[in-house]
BAKEDO-321968 format. One record per residue (C-alpha): residue number from 0; x, y, z. Coordinates in nm, 3 decimals, m for minus. Example, Ala and Ser with C-alpha at 12.3 -4.5 7.8 and 13.67 -1.06 7.14 Angstrom:
2
<num:0	x:1.230	y:m0.450	z:0.780> $
<num:1	x:1.367	y:m0.106	z:0.714> $
END
This chain:
100
<num:0	x:m0.017	y:0.031	z:m0.022> $
<num:1	x:0.137	y:0.376	z:m0.083> $
<num:2	x:m0.040	y:0.643	z:0.094> $
<num:3	x:m0.044	y:1.061	z:m0.028> $
<num:4	x:m0.055	y:1.313	z:0.233> $
<num:5	x:m0.103	y:1.671	z:0.164> $
<num:6	x:m0.108	y:1.880	z:0.486> $
<num:7	x:m0.265	y:2.240	z:0.451> $
<num:8	x:m0.281	y:2.479	z:0.750> $
<num:9	x:m0.628	y:2.676	z:0.720> $
<num:10	x:m0.724	y:2.985	z:0.866> $
<num:11	x:m0.991	y:2.945	z:1.089> $
<num:12	x:m1.220	y:3.189	z:0.964> $
<num:13	x:m1.189	y:3.013	z:0.586> $
<num:14	x:m1.140	y:2.701	z:0.728> $
<num:15	x:m1.553	y:2.634	z:0.604> $
<num:16	x:m1.464	y:2.761	z:0.277> $
<num:17	x:m1.209	y:2.505	z:0.262> $
<num:18	x:m1.412	y:2.184	z:0.357> $
<num:19	x:m1.637	y:2.282	z:0.148> $
<num:20	x:m1.442	y:2.339	z:m0.187> $
<num:21	x:m1.318	y:1.906	z:m0.073> $
<num:22	x:m1.657	y:1.860	z:m0.061> $
<num:23	x:m1.795	y:2.002	z:m0.398> $
<num:24	x:m1.475	y:1.911	z:m0.580> $
<num:25	x:m1.481	y:1.674	z:m0.870> $
<num:26	x:m1.221	y:1.438	z:m0.796> $
<num:27	x:m1.187	y:1.234	z:m1.094> $
<num:28	x:m1.010	y:0.959	z:m0.899> $
<num:29	x:m1.356	y:0.686	z:m0.949> $
<num:30	x:m1.199	y:0.426	z:m1.150> $
<num:31	x:m0.841	y:0.506	z:m1.166> $
<num:32	x:m0.664	y:0.188	z:m1.170> $
<num:33	x:m0.479	y:0.106	z:m0.846> $
<num:34	x:m0.673	y:0.387	z:m0.630> $
<num:35	x:m0.855	y:0.264	z:m0.327> $
<num:36	x:m1.015	y:0.551	z:m0.110> $
<num:37	x:m0.995	y:0.935	z:m0.053> $
<num:38	x:m1.051	y:1.110	z:0.294> $
<num:39	x:m1.007	y:1.436	z:0.426> $
<num:40	x:m0.851	y:1.470	z:0.793> $
<num:41	x:m0.950	y:1.679	z:1.027> $
<num:42	x:m0.621	y:1.758	z:1.233> $
<num:43	x:m0.514	y:2.010	z:1.548> $
<num:44	x:m0.584	y:2.362	z:1.598> $
<num:45	x:m0.316	y:2.638	z:1.716> $
<num:46	x:m0.270	y:3.027	z:1.649> $
<num:47	x:m0.564	y:3.096	z:1.515> $
<num:48	x:m0.568	y:2.756	z:1.231> $
<num:49	x:m0.653	y:2.414	z:1.188> $
<num:50	x:m0.444	y:2.165	z:1.017> $
<num:51	x:m0.616	y:1.963	z:0.756> $
<num:52	x:m0.448	y:1.626	z:0.557> $
<num:53	x:m0.584	y:1.501	z:0.222> $
<num:54	x:m0.531	y:1.070	z:0.251> $
<num:55	x:m0.539	y:0.881	z:m0.046> $
<num:56	x:m0.457	y:0.534	z:m0.027> $
<num:57	x:m0.318	y:0.314	z:m0.324> $
<num:58	x:m0.219	y:m0.043	z:m0.447> $
<num:59	x:0.137	y:0.125	z:m0.487> $
<num:60	x:0.370	y:0.374	z:m0.594> $
<num:61	x:0.354	y:0.326	z:m0.965> $
<num:62	x:m0.044	y:0.352	z:m0.955> $
<num:63	x:0.029	y:0.659	z:m0.750> $
<num:64	x:0.283	y:0.771	z:m1.031> $
<num:65	x:0.043	y:0.706	z:m1.304> $
<num:66	x:m0.201	y:0.894	z:m1.179> $
<num:67	x:m0.015	y:1.197	z:m1.173> $
<num:68	x:0.094	y:1.170	z:m1.502> $
<num:69	x:m0.293	y:1.094	z:m1.618> $
<num:70	x:m0.546	y:1.303	z:m1.819> $
<num:71	x:m0.767	y:1.246	z:m1.480> $
<num:72	x:m0.509	y:1.409	z:m1.252> $
<num:73	x:m0.490	y:1.756	z:m1.448> $
<num:74	x:m0.925	y:1.715	z:m1.474> $
<num:75	x:m0.858	y:1.723	z:m1.079> $
<num:76	x:m0.666	y:1.992	z:m1.060> $
<num:77	x:m0.805	y:2.267	z:m1.348> $
<num:78	x:m0.902	y:2.546	z:m1.179> $
<num:79	x:m0.815	y:2.433	z:m0.830> $
<num:80	x:m0.642	y:2.685	z:m0.733> $
<num:81	x:m0.813	y:2.834	z:m0.409> $
<num:82	x:m0.756	y:3.161	z:m0.221> $
<num:83	x:m0.372	y:3.177	z:m0.136> $
<num:84	x:m0.491	y:3.395	z:0.181> $
<num:85	x:m0.710	y:3.059	z:0.302> $
<num:86	x:m0.370	y:2.943	z:0.413> $
<num:87	x:m0.164	y:2.991	z:0.762> $
<num:88	x:0.170	y:2.853	z:0.559> $
<num:89	x:0.275	y:2.653	z:0.249> $
<num:90	x:0.109	y:2.308	z:0.191> $
<num:91	x:0.358	y:1.992	z:0.314> $
<num:92	x:0.282	y:1.716	z:0.066> $
<num:93	x:0.405	y:1.345	z:0.212> $
<num:94	x:0.456	y:1.015	z:0.044> $
<num:95	x:0.451	y:0.652	z:0.273> $
<num:96	x:0.490	y:0.315	z:0.174> $
<num:97	x:0.341	y:0.049	z:0.383> $
<num:98	x:0.594	y:m0.177	z:0.521> $
<num:99	x:0.348	y:m0.415	z:0.762> $
END
């Protein structure tokens, strides 16, 4: 299993807008070979912000890399440029390979 997580530090006053953006977004992940699941996770709060993480599970790293290079990826990210003022810092992409 391969997991890709993207962490976002969202300003508290923009939290509802951030969640709505993800709820209404067309992901184009259905039917992508090797895709297993997606979750939007809410994490710790602090200093006027909240940490969110997107969590996607893939069969393996190859399936994830193929998606990143696919037309479905381009469609999912087309026009997905949220207002930078929504965030209290840069997003952080983290990738993990299951060892057990």
